[in-house]
N, C-alpha and C positions, 0 to 999 in steps of 0.2 A: 281265742280262735283255735289254738293248738289242741286244747282239751276236747273240742267238739269233734275232732276227727281222729282221736287216738286209737291205734291198733284195731282197725276194722270196725270200730264202734259205730261209725256212720253207716256201714252196710248191715251189720248183724243186730243192731239194737232194735229192729222193727220187724221181726219175723212174723209176728202176729199169730203165734201158735199157742198163746195162753200161758207159756212158761214165764216164771219170774226169777230174776237173779237174786239169790239170797232171800227170797220171799218178800222183797221190798216193793215190787211193782204191784199195782192194784189188780185184783183178780177180776176177770171179765164176768159180766152177768150171764149165768148159765142159760137162762131162758132166751136171752138175746143171741147167744152163741148157737143154741139149738135151732132157733128160727132161721138164722143166716145160713147155717150148714144145710138144713133141709131144703131151703130155697135153691141152693146151688145143686144139691143132689137131684133135684127135680128137673134140671135142664138136660136137653138131649146130649147123650154121649159124654156126660160129665166124668165118667170113669176114665176117659182118655185124657183128661186135662192134667197138665204138669203138677198142679197144686193139690191133687187128690189126696195124697198122703198127709199133707199138712192139715187139710180140712177134716180128714177122718180122725186125726189125733185130737184136734180141738173138740170134735163132736163127742168122742168117747170120754174125754176128760170132763166134759160138761154133763156126763151121765146119759148119753144118747143110747137108744135102743138098737142093738145090732140087727135084729130082724127087720126093723123099719128101713134102715139104710140099705140093707141088701135088696129089699123089695124095690126101693126107689131107683137104685143104680141099675138093677137088672131090667126093670120095667121101662126105663128111659134110655136103654142102650139100643141105638138105631144102627150101629155098625157102619157108619158112613165111610170111614177110612178103609175098613175091610172090604166093603162093596167096591170101592174104587180100585183096590188092589186086585180083586177078583176080575173086574172088567178089564184091567190092564193085562192080566194073565190070559184072558180069553182073546184079546186082540193079538197078543204075541202068538198064541196057538193058531190064530186065524191067518198068520203069515205077515203081520205088521212087524217092522223092525223094532228091536228093543229101544234103540235110541229115539225113534219117532214116538213111541208110546211115552217114554220118559219126558220128551219135549212137550207132548200134549198135556200131560199131567202138570208139569212145572209151569207152563204158560197159563193154564187155567187157574192154578193156585196164585200165580202172580196177579192175574186180573182180579181175583176175589180179594186178595190182600189190598190192592190199590183202591178198590171200591170201599172196603170196610175198615181200613186202618184208622185207629184212634190213638193219637199221640199220648193222650193222658193215660190210657190203659197200658200203652207200651212202657211208659215211665214207671209203672208199678211193678214191672218184671223184676227190677233189682230189689224192690221192697219185699217181694214175696220170696225170691230166690236167696237173697242175702249175699250173692256172689255172681260172677259172670256165668250165666247158664251154659252148660256144656253144649246144648244144641246150637247156641249162637256161635260158638267157636267153630263148630263143624260147618255151620251154614255159610260162613264167609270163605270157606275153602272152595266153594263152587261159584263159577262165573255168573250163572243165572241169578243166584240170590244176591251176589254183590251188585249186579246191575239193578236189582229191585231196591236195594238199600240206597243206591245213588239217586234213583228216581224219587223215593220217599224223602230223602234228605233235602232234595231241591224243593219239595212241596211243603215240608214241615221243618224248617231250619232251626226252630226252637226246641225240638224234641230232644230231651237229654239222652234217651236210649239210642236214637239214631246218631247223635254226635259221638257217643261213646263207641258205637259200632264202627263209625268211620275211622276212629282212632285205632280200633282193633285191626281194621283192614290195612291201615297204614303200617302198624306194627308187624303185620304178617308179611309185609314186603310188596303189597299191591298198590303202592302210592302212585305208580305210573298211570293207573286207571282213573285217578281222581282229579285230573288236570282241569276239568270244567265244573267241578263241584263247588258250589258257593259255600257249603258247610265247612270245607277244608279251611276257608279263610277265617273262620271263627276260632280255630285252634292253632296257635302259633307253632306247636310241635309238628302237627300234620302238615300245615302250610309250608313249613321250612323243608320238610322231606319232599313234598310235591315240587316245590320250586327247584330244589337240588336235582331231582330227576329230570325236570323239564330243561334246565340249563345243560345237563349232561347230554340230553337228546339233541339239543341244538349244536353242541360242540362236535358230536360224533356223526350227525346226519348231514354230511357235506352236500349231498345231492338235493335233498328235500328240505333245506334249511328254512325256506320261506314258510312252510307249514308249521315247522317247529317254532318259529318266531311268533306266528299267529296264535298258536295254542298258548304259548307262554304269555303273550301280551294280553290275551283274553282273561287269563287267570289273574295276572298281576293287576289289571285295571278293574277288578271286581269292586274295590272300595278304596277310599283314601288311605286307610291304614296299610292295606296290602301294597299299594303303589309306593308309598313312602318307604316302607320296610324293604321292599325289593330293590328300589332304586339306590338306597343307601348301601345295600349289600353289593350291588353291581358296581357302584362307584368305588368301593374299596377294592373289589376284584380287578377293576380296570387299571389300578396302579401297579399290578403285577407285571413283571417283564414277560413272562410266558403266558400267552393267552389274554393279556390285558386289552389288546385292541379288539378282540372278539367280544369281550364283555362290554366294551364301550359301544360297539355296533348294536349289540342286543339291547342295551339301555336306550339307545337312540330310536330303535325301531319300536320299543314299548312306548316311548314318548310320542312317537308319530301316531300309534294306535289310539292313545288317550286323546290326542287332539282330534282325530277323525271321529271319535265318539263325543265330541263337543265338550271335553273337559279342559279347563284352563289350568294346565300344570306348569305354566311358566315360572311362578314363584318358587316351586320346588326345584325346577331345573336350575334356576339362578342361584338358589341356596347351595346346591350340591356342586356346582362348577366353580365356586369361589368368586363369583362376580361381585359379591357384596364388598370386597376389598377395593373395588374400583367403582365408586358410586356413580360417576357420570356415565361411564360405559354401561353399567348395569341398568340405570334408569332408562337410557335410550333403547337398549335391547328389550327390556321388559315391556316398554310402551308399544314397540312394534310387534313383538311376538304375541302379546295378549290380544291385540287387535288383528293379528295376522295380516298386517299391511305395513308397507314402508312409507316413510314421510321424510321430506328433505331436511327438516329441523333435526330429527334424531340421527339421520345419516351424516349430517354435518358434524354433530357431536362425536360420532364414532370415527369419522375421518380425521378430525383434529386429534383425537386420542391415539389413533394408530399411525399417524404420520409424525408423532412426537418422538423425541429421542429415547424416552423410556415408556414404550407402549404397554398396554395391558396384555395378559397372556393371549396367545393366538387362539386357544381353544374356545374363547368366548364367541368369536365370530365364526367358528366352525360348527355352530349349532345348525343341524340339517334344515330346520324350518327357515332360518334366516338365509341360508345359502339358496334354498329353493325360491324364496322371495326375490333375491337378487337376480337369479337366473331368469325368472319370469319377467322381471322389469327390463332386462337388457335384451332378451332374445325372443320374447313372445310378440308376434306381430300385432300392431295396433296400439302398443303401450307407448305413451308419449312422456318423455322425461324433459325436465327443464334443462336446456343446454348448459346452464351455469352449474348445475349439480350433477350432471351426467358423469363427469370425470371422477367424482367421489364414489359413485356406485361402482364404477369400473375398478377403481383403486381397491376398494374393500373386497370385491370378489377376487381380484388377482392376488391380493395380500393373503386372503384365507386359503387360496389354492396353491400358492407357490412358496411362500415364506415358511421356513422351518426353524424351530428352536433347537439349538445344539448345546448340550450340557458340557461345561468345561470345568476344570479343577482336578486336583490330585485326589487319589483315593484316600478316604477318611476325612477329607475337607468338605465343607458345604459347597455343593455344585452351583456354579453360576451358569446362567443360560444366556447364550448370545444368539442373535438373529442372523440367519443366512438369507440374504435377499438377492442372491445371484440371478435368480430367474424372474424376479418381480417385474423388471422393466420389459422384458420380452413378452411376458404373459399379458401385461397391460396393453401392449401394442397389438397382440393377437386378438384380444377381446374387442378392442376398438375397431379393428378392421372388419371382423365378422359381424359385430353389432351394426355397423354402418350398412352392411349388405342385408342383414335380416330385418332391419327396421324399415326398409323400403320394399313395397310390394313389387318385386321384379318378375317379369315373365321369363320363360325358359331361355329365350335368345339372349336376354341380358345376363342371366346367370352363367351362361357358358363362358362369358368373358371374365367372370369372377372365379371360375373353377380352380385355377392355379392358386389363387390366394386362399380359397376355402380349404384345399387339400393340404397346403402348408400349415395353416392354423389349426386344422383338426388334430394335428399331432400333440397339441396341448390338451390334456384331459378335460380341463374346465371348459374349454371351447367346444369340445365334442359333446359335453353335456348340454351346452347351450344350443348346438346344432340339432341334436335330437329333439330338444324342446321346440325349436323353431319348425322342424320338419313335421313333428306331431301336430302342432297347431295348424299348419298349412294343409297337410294331406287329409285331415279329418273334416275339413270343410265339405258340406254335402255336395257342392258342385265341382269339386276338384277334378275327379276322374272324368266327369262329363265334358269339361273344358280341355282336358289334357289330350295332346295329339301324339306324344312320343310313346313308343312301346314301353320303355323304362323311363319314368319321369326322373328328372335330374335330382329332385329332392330325395327320392328313394335310392338313387345311385350313390348319393352322399353317405347314406347309411352303410353301404358296403365298405366304404373307406373307414368309417367309424369302427365297424366290426373288426376290420383288419388291424387297426391301431390299438384298440382298447378292449381287452378281454372282459373287464368288469362291467362294461356297458352292454354285454350280450343279452342278459335278461331283459333289460329295458327295451332294446331293439326288437327282441322276439315278441315281447308283450304288444308293441305297436303293430308289428306285422300280423299278429293274430287278430288284433282289433280290426284291422283293415280287411283281412281275409274273411271275417265273419260279418262284416258290415253289409247292410242291404243296399245294393246299387240298383234300385228298381228303375231309375231313369235310363239305364244302359240296356242295350239289347242283350239277349241271352248269350250270344257268341262273344260279344265284347266283354261281358262279365267273366266268362270262362278265360279269355285271354288275360284279363286283369289279374285273376287269381293265379294263373300260371306264372305271371310275372312276379307275383308275391311269393310263390313257391320257389322261384329262382333265387329270390333274396334269402329264403330260409335255407336252401341248399348251400348257398354261399356261407351263411352263418354256421351251418353244420361243418363245412370244410375248414372253418377257422377254429373249431374246437367245441362248439356248442352242439354236441351230438345228441346226447340222451334227451334233453328237453325238446328238441325239434322233432325227433322220431316219435317220442312219446305223445306229442300233441297230434301229429298226423295219424298215429294209430288210434287215438281217441276219436278223431273225425271219422275214420273208417268204421270203428265199432259202433258209433252212434248212428251211422247210416244216413246222416244229413248232408253229406258231401258227395258231389258228383264223382262216380267211380273213375271217370277219365282223369280227374285231378289227382286222385290217389295213384293211378297208373303212371301219370306224368312224373309225380314225385319219386316213385320207386325207380323209374327209368333213369332219372337224373342222378339219383343217389348211387345206383349201381355203376354208372359211368365215372363217378367221382371217387369211389372207395377202392381199397385194395387190402388184402390180408396183411398182418393179423388183425382180428377183431376182438373186442372185449365181449365176455359172455353176456353182459347186460344188453349190449347193442344187438347181439344175435337173437336173444329172447324177444326183443321188441320188434326187430325188422323182419326176421325170417317168416313169421306167420303171414305178413303181407306179401312177401315174395312167393310163398307157396300157394297163395290163394289163386284158384283158377280164374275167377272173375277178373282179378287184377292183372295177372301176368300171362294168362292163357294164350293171348295173341302174340306175346313177346318171345315164346319159346320156339326153338327149331326142332328138327328131327333128331339131332344128336345132343351132345352135352357141351357144345361149343358156344352157345349163346350165353350172355351175362347172367340170365336168370338161373339156368341149369348149373353153371359154374359156381355161383354163390351157394346154391342149395347143396351141391355135392361137397363143396369145401366145408360148409357148416356141419353137415352130417358126419363128415370124417373127423373133424377136429373138436367138436363141441358136444356136450351132453344137452340135448334139446328136450325141454320139458313138454 
């Protein structure tokens, strides 16, 4: 195998120019060479082809007639490229911008290449050139042509020329553009660079981390080999003290994405988290995760293992999919559990949420892990209390009597997760708002307390509020619908006041720009926010919020004669202290 690729032999050994090394190669048939060359010289604009000099050399070595080749090349010269350049110059002289003309030419060329691209002919480029063509190196420096390569690579994944070009693009430092290219998954070197870039983007992009995760997951879930490779890498990185928890979160989100795409990755997950060393727990978890459903038999096995003196590692039951199944079974309305097994479900959820492993032992010695169960009993009691409330369909009057208990138990993070799930299932029922009589339903008022206590649940609560805000409530009168949406905006303003500023303002600005939201609702939101905020502001908040405040249609009726009203004060302050784009 080594001899086959010695010293560029694989590239240079097939130039096809008729030369022989040391006279040992067989000489081409002169008549055949002449026939081939004359056939090529007869094609339109062949004098513009990159291989013209190689073919001329072959032609003359085979005894070709110079007059004949001059006649053929000149007669078949149509000057298509020169005519295109001339037309471009005329357009520029006529007043069209140079960039617009360039874009027209490039887009037309892209369309023509996409229609006529032949991967087999493309692969012969290296055979004829003998090395990486200079024009290809120049081509990948331009975003237009890189985007063309990406589209072609998606359509022709087996084309060697395109695969090689993708590697060139990666080598040139543009791997950040290849996140969705399936071709990258076929080359370990390119894929590794792209994965590294995507992980770095996730770590650095704290605001838009969800999109970063989505891009990364889409690429990793391209195939089994990319999934296993990436998850093994993330598993190793998750063991690091610095940033390890972020890597574990990324790994879990990728697993979730794979499951949503109907891929059963449970065996891979179990193999990586060390569950194989605990066969009983592993078998029970694998059974439930593969079917995405809990059952009393496997829950009993896990309960027995985790209530023993020497339980398996806690990470096994902290698998997000398993925790979500437990939360659904205990807090989703209408789910019936056997009273005999219910304490086992509650114990496992409380155990996963409250017990922590503490490493002990002197430096240099093998660390021993001891379990801290100080919060286990209280967590179990909180889950039991809220489960008993959520499991029965109670009206608003009955819930008022339980508010004190709910507010106390919401301080436990795992209970808050369950409450959000319970509220989500309840308020998304089609008839909920039709039957509701309060201005602010108790279920949604509970979300305000969740937002106050738990920063990490802000995105989940905002997602639910957006879902309700955009839901069609056709059974309600128009004015009632407006009041309902104002109430939801109050919940969003409360969310904003608790620290979830940019996501809330960004969403309302999108509603305004889309033009599908009643302008009175945008005005109501702006009014409420202006009453709740005070300087100093972050530049990002100003860039998002100021355009809505300055808009005459939104705030025109809110302004006074002087600068003493909240709208004018905000605008004056921003103009004085921030650079507004």
